[in-house]
N, C-alpha and C positions, 0 to 999 in steps of 0.2 A: 420479741425473744427480745435476753438482753445477754448480753458476754462477761463471767465472771474475769474478771483478770485476776492471777495468781501473780500477788508479791513476791520479791525476794527474802531466801532467809537474811541476808545480811542488815543489820541495824547500828552500823559502824560506830564499833562501841569505843574503837581508837581514833575518830575524826572529833580533837574538839571543835570544830566550828559546826557540827551540828549535834552536841550533848544536850544541847536545851531541846531540842527537837525530836528527841528520844522520852518515849515512855516507859516507864517500870509496870507492868501489870503484877500485883503482889496477888497470893491467895487464891492462886485460880485453881480448880480442878479440871484439872488436865482429865485426868480420868473422863469426863463429860466434854469438855470443852474443847472443839478442835481449832485447829490454826484459820480456817476458814470461818469459823463462828466470830476469833477476836479478829479477824479482819471488818467481817461483816459489821461489828458496833464498833471501832471505831475508823472505819473509814469513813462517817458520816459528819464527822469534825475537820475531815480533808485530805490528803492527798495521804495515802497510805505507799511508803517507798520499800520500808520493808516490813515483816513480822516473822520473830523467832521465839516459838514456842518452849517451855521446857517443864520439867516436873515438878509444876507447884507456879509456875509464872511465865508470864512473857517478855518481849521488850515490840513495840511498837515506832519504826521510825517515819515520822512526818518528813512532806516535804519544809515547813518551816515553824519554827518557833510557836507562833502561833498557832497554829492547829494544834498542838502540843499540847500548851496550857488548858485550850479550850477543854477537850478530849481528860485532863485532869480534873477541873471541875464539874464538865459533865460525868465523869462516871467512877468518881472517888465514892467508898461506900455503897456503889450498886451492890446488889444479891446477885447472884449468876450461878445457876448448879447449888443452890443451898450454902456460897460460901459468898464474904461481904470483900470485895475487893478493895 
């Protein structure tokens, strides 16, 4: 049995120390893709501290900058729910 831990909705947009560990996901089909989907996809790159999903885009806050950079490299250009991220 695995337990899924729900992350915070806070992505530290006002904290200059954490700005480089925050990833913007644009062109997101939020009619189909939910917060839990974003968390699952992006958690493979490192510890996700927060995730906020808005109409057409999302932000993921990682514990450190290295994880955020890995996510950008790994997911940029990915097709998800018919749209290129």
